PASEBA-1860 file (N, C-alpha, C; in nm, 3 decimals):
! residues 124
1> MMAASVVL> 0.042/1.716/1.807/-0.012/1.595/1.774/0.082/1.475/1.792 ~ 0.033/1.391/1.855/0.094/1.250/1.861/0.120/1.179/1.728 ~ 0.215/1.110/1.725/0.227/1.023/1.604/0.155/0.909/1.598 ~ 0.092/0.882/1.479/-0.017/0.766/1.476/0.062/0.658/1.395 ~ 0.013/0.526/1.447/0.065/0.422/1.381/0.005/0.386/1.260 ~ 0.069/0.333/1.168/-0.001/0.311/1.047/0.032/0.171/0.978 ~ -0.037/0.101/0.894/-0.003/-0.014/0.817/-0.076/0.024/0.701 ~ 0.014/0.009/0.564/-0.005/0.026/0.450/0.007/-0.090/0.370
9> SIGSNCRY> -0.090/-0.096/0.268/-0.097/-0.202/0.164/-0.039/-0.146/0.016 ~ 0.051/-0.180/-0.030/0.115/-0.150/-0.168/0.075/-0.238/-0.292 ~ 0.020/-0.207/-0.398/0.011/-0.322/-0.493/0.024/-0.230/-0.642 ~ 0.083/-0.315/-0.741/0.088/-0.273/-0.879/0.065/-0.383/-0.964 ~ -0.039/-0.370/-1.067/-0.046/-0.486/-1.173/0.037/-0.439/-1.287 ~ 0.093/-0.345/-1.303/0.162/-0.278/-1.411/0.303/-0.313/-1.435 ~ 0.386/-0.252/-1.348/0.529/-0.234/-1.338/0.606/-0.278/-1.217 ~ 0.651/-0.384/-1.212/0.696/-0.438/-1.090/0.791/-0.350/-1.009
17> EEVGLAIE> 0.847/-0.253/-1.073/0.953/-0.169/-0.976/0.865/-0.066/-0.902 ~ 0.739/-0.041/-0.938/0.669/0.061/-0.870/0.650/0.041/-0.725 ~ 0.653/-0.093/-0.668/0.629/-0.134/-0.537/0.752/-0.088/-0.470 ~ 0.860/-0.130/-0.514/0.976/-0.080/-0.477/1.004/0.066/-0.460 ~ 0.974/0.155/-0.568/1.001/0.300/-0.552/0.873/0.346/-0.447 ~ 0.754/0.282/-0.430/0.678/0.333/-0.317/0.736/0.334/-0.211 ~ 0.780/0.182/-0.169/0.858/0.167/-0.044/0.965/0.267/-0.017 ~ 1.074/0.338/-0.117/1.157/0.398/-0.073/1.088/0.516/-0.043
25> WLRGRLDG> 0.990/0.577/-0.105/0.921/0.698/-0.101/0.861/0.695/0.039 ~ 0.814/0.588/0.089/0.747/0.569/0.224/0.848/0.587/0.324 ~ 0.972/0.543/0.309/1.068/0.509/0.393/1.120/0.681/0.434 ~ 1.104/0.764/0.364/1.145/0.887/0.354/1.018/0.978/0.431 ~ 0.911/0.906/0.471/0.797/0.962/0.515/0.728/0.929/0.654 ~ 0.774/0.807/0.679/0.723/0.723/0.781/0.864/0.703/0.867 ~ 0.820/0.713/1.034/0.928/0.684/1.100/0.925/0.529/1.143 ~ 1.020/0.482/1.176/1.013/0.316/1.228/0.947/0.252/1.132
33> CRVSHEYL> 1.011/0.254/1.009/0.936/0.191/0.888/0.996/0.055/0.883 ~ 0.895/-0.047/0.878/0.916/-0.183/0.865/0.856/-0.246/0.733 ~ 0.901/-0.314/0.662/0.863/-0.360/0.511/0.885/-0.497/0.485 ~ 0.746/-0.535/0.441/0.766/-0.688/0.419/0.836/-0.703/0.280 ~ 0.849/-0.846/0.249/0.916/-0.852/0.127/0.818/-0.839/0.021 ~ 0.831/-0.834/-0.108/0.752/-0.809/-0.218/0.713/-0.958/-0.250 ~ 0.563/-0.992/-0.303/0.507/-1.111/-0.344/0.413/-1.073/-0.442 ~ 0.373/-1.167/-0.510/0.266/-1.157/-0.620/0.153/-1.226/-0.558
41> TPALQGYG> 0.042/-1.184/-0.623/-0.099/-1.241/-0.579/-0.176/-1.237/-0.714 ~ -0.269/-1.307/-0.728/-0.363/-1.296/-0.855/-0.446/-1.181/-0.825 ~ -0.516/-1.123/-0.930/-0.606/-1.022/-0.935/-0.725/-1.059/-0.875 ~ -0.788/-0.984/-0.793/-0.914/-1.034/-0.732/-1.024/-1.087/-0.806 ~ -1.041/-1.037/-0.904/-1.171/-1.051/-0.996/-1.129/-1.187/-1.082 ~ -1.010/-1.244/-1.047/-1.006/-1.363/-1.144/-0.947/-1.358/-1.298 ~ -0.934/-1.240/-1.318/-0.874/-1.210/-1.464/-0.776/-1.096/-1.447 ~ -0.705/-1.080/-1.542/-0.606/-0.986/-1.547/-0.459/-1.009/-1.488
49> APYTNAVV> -0.378/-0.901/-1.490/-0.242/-0.921/-1.469/-0.240/-0.937/-1.299 ~ -0.156/-1.042/-1.246/-0.116/-1.043/-1.109/-0.054/-0.913/-1.062 ~ -0.054/-0.922/-0.927/-0.041/-0.798/-0.852/0.108/-0.827/-0.782 ~ 0.186/-0.722/-0.776/0.311/-0.734/-0.698/0.275/-0.627/-0.583 ~ 0.287/-0.687/-0.448/0.256/-0.654/-0.325/0.364/-0.619/-0.231 ~ 0.338/-0.526/-0.115/0.403/-0.547/-0.014/0.305/-0.488/0.098 ~ 0.363/-0.483/0.205/0.306/-0.422/0.353/0.412/-0.318/0.397 ~ 0.386/-0.190/0.453/0.469/-0.104/0.506/0.391/-0.081/0.647
57> SGSTGLGY> 0.478/-0.088/0.760/0.408/0.005/0.873/0.519/0.096/0.936 ~ 0.481/0.185/1.019/0.566/0.277/1.072/0.447/0.368/1.138 ~ 0.528/0.497/1.172/0.446/0.613/1.234/0.462/0.726/1.145 ~ 0.371/0.822/1.161/0.354/0.946/1.112/0.306/1.055/1.178 ~ 0.339/1.167/1.181/0.287/1.294/1.260/0.160/1.355/1.187 ~ 0.149/1.291/1.053/0.026/1.349/0.954/-0.116/1.293/1.042 ~ -0.214/1.359/1.019/-0.340/1.319/1.050/-0.374/1.208/0.941 ~ -0.500/1.143/0.960/-0.536/1.024/0.867/-0.569/1.115/0.725
65> DALEASLK> -0.654/1.229/0.740/-0.662/1.278/0.585/-0.552/1.313/0.515 ~ -0.477/1.385/0.600/-0.326/1.425/0.518/-0.251/1.325/0.471 ~ -0.257/1.213/0.529/-0.179/1.102/0.495/-0.224/1.039/0.376 ~ -0.372/1.027/0.378/-0.441/0.974/0.266/-0.423/1.062/0.147 ~ -0.423/1.185/0.152/-0.419/1.300/0.043/-0.276/1.266/-0.027 ~ -0.169/1.245/0.061/-0.025/1.242/0.029/-0.027/1.104/-0.060 ~ -0.085/1.010/-0.038/-0.079/0.882/-0.072/-0.156/0.898/-0.219 ~ -0.241/0.955/-0.223/-0.336/0.974/-0.350/-0.252/1.039/-0.432
73> AYERARGR> -0.190/1.151/-0.388/-0.099/1.234/-0.485/-0.009/1.155/-0.539 ~ 0.055/1.065/-0.450/0.174/0.986/-0.500/0.117/0.927/-0.612 ~ 0.030/0.857/-0.587/-0.034/0.757/-0.696/-0.062/0.821/-0.828 ~ -0.118/0.967/-0.818/-0.142/1.029/-0.956/-0.024/1.058/-1.026 ~ 0.108/1.095/-0.948/0.213/1.121/-0.990/0.290/1.011/-1.054 ~ 0.258/0.883/-1.030/0.292/0.753/-1.076/0.227/0.707/-1.186 ~ 0.112/0.786/-1.213/0.031/0.737/-1.331/-0.093/0.697/-1.310 ~ -0.146/0.683/-1.170/-0.264/0.649/-1.147/-0.392/0.739/-1.209
81> DEAARQRG> -0.449/0.736/-1.313/-0.556/0.822/-1.356/-0.662/0.741/-1.416 ~ -0.763/0.836/-1.471/-0.862/0.795/-1.529/-0.840/0.675/-1.647 ~ -0.734/0.709/-1.733/-0.695/0.635/-1.858/-0.641/0.491/-1.796 ~ -0.572/0.505/-1.717/-0.503/0.355/-1.658/-0.628/0.294/-1.591 ~ -0.714/0.355/-1.522/-0.833/0.293/-1.477/-0.907/0.215/-1.575 ~ -0.930/0.295/-1.679/-0.998/0.232/-1.797/-0.935/0.109/-1.850 ~ -0.812/0.118/-1.863/-0.743/0.006/-1.924/-0.728/-0.124/-1.809 ~ -0.765/-0.077/-1.682/-0.749/-0.197/-1.591/-0.613/-0.214/-1.509
89> DVPVDIDI> -0.540/-0.089/-1.555/-0.410/-0.097/-1.501/-0.399/-0.009/-1.372 ~ -0.320/-0.075/-1.259/-0.303/-0.007/-1.136/-0.140/0.017/-1.117 ~ -0.078/0.135/-1.198/0.065/0.164/-1.182/0.089/0.132/-1.039 ~ 0.041/0.218/-0.933/0.063/0.207/-0.812/-0.063/0.198/-0.708 ~ -0.098/0.126/-0.611/-0.196/0.156/-0.515/-0.139/0.174/-0.384 ~ -0.160/0.267/-0.287/-0.141/0.256/-0.168/-0.255/0.265/-0.077 ~ -0.291/0.191/0.004/-0.427/0.197/0.100/-0.368/0.208/0.252 ~ -0.444/0.276/0.338/-0.406/0.273/0.473/-0.507/0.155/0.534
97> VVWNGEVT> -0.442/0.048/0.581/-0.529/-0.061/0.611/-0.580/-0.052/0.771 ~ -0.468/-0.017/0.851/-0.482/-0.024/0.972/-0.428/0.124/1.016 ~ -0.488/0.192/1.120/-0.460/0.341/1.157/-0.463/0.323/1.330 ~ -0.363/0.334/1.387/-0.369/0.330/1.554/-0.445/0.202/1.586 ~ -0.398/0.107/1.517/-0.440/-0.026/1.567/-0.600/-0.073/1.500 ~ -0.655/0.039/1.455/-0.777/-0.001/1.413/-0.783/-0.026/1.265 ~ -0.852/-0.142/1.229/-0.848/-0.181/1.072/-0.956/-0.066/0.999 ~ -0.886/0.011/0.921/-0.992/0.076/0.844/-1.039/0.042/0.706
105> RPRDFRHD> -0.988/-0.070/0.685/-1.047/-0.131/0.524/-1.040/-0.282/0.559 ~ -1.155/-0.316/0.616/-1.185/-0.454/0.654/-1.151/-0.560/0.540 ~ -1.205/-0.521/0.426/-1.232/-0.618/0.307/-1.083/-0.644/0.269 ~ -0.996/-0.518/0.253/-0.857/-0.565/0.219/-0.763/-0.614/0.323 ~ -0.818/-0.602/0.449/-0.741/-0.647/0.554/-0.754/-0.811/0.562 ~ -0.858/-0.862/0.498/-0.895/-1.001/0.508/-0.828/-1.080/0.378 ~ -0.793/-1.012/0.275/-0.729/-1.076/0.137/-0.572/-1.091/0.162 ~ -0.560/-1.192/0.088/-0.401/-1.237/0.080/-0.314/-1.126/0.058
113> FFQIGYKA> -0.342/-1.032/-0.054/-0.258/-0.941/-0.084/-0.209/-0.843/0.030 ~ -0.282/-0.839/0.147/-0.236/-0.781/0.251/-0.192/-0.873/0.364 ~ -0.270/-0.985/0.387/-0.217/-1.072/0.517/-0.101/-1.125/0.466 ~ -0.054/-1.178/0.356/0.093/-1.231/0.335/0.209/-1.116/0.398 ~ 0.190/-1.005/0.357/0.296/-0.903/0.399/0.268/-0.864/0.534 ~ 0.156/-0.834/0.589/0.126/-0.826/0.742/0.183/-0.943/0.817 ~ 0.147/-1.036/0.801/0.197/-1.157/0.884/0.334/-1.146/0.882 ~ 0.400/-1.108/0.779/0.542/-1.094/0.776/0.608/-0.996/0.872
121> IIND> 0.557/-0.893/0.866/0.586/-0.786/0.942/0.566/-0.809/1.100 ~ 0.460/-0.841/1.119/0.405/-0.875/1.268/0.494/-0.977/1.347 ~ 0.527/-1.069/1.263/0.577/-1.194/1.304/0.753/-1.187/1.299 ~ 0.800/-1.071/1.230/0.951/-1.053/1.234/1.006/-1.037/1.365
END
């Protein structure tokens, strides 16, 4: 299987350090990892805690579904569960926004929480 290029969005509205921990975790799983700076954006709904965000790109030998499952397992291990959702807490959220050059999450792709970091790594 050929390696796939991927661009991921990372966010947390709970614990600032979660984004950095996720970046370190991803560095061990992606080849050619490029990482934006960490930055704050307001909650999309207009209320609630601001989000710490970053964008990470790299390549992986995993297929899309296997990578997605790995990301969701990491989120659960870091406390992203039903109780957190009910409180409106997002300990960590990692989404595949671009896969092999194709935008997989168009809504996320358009938002500042992704574009700020994406522009930083593609213009680097």
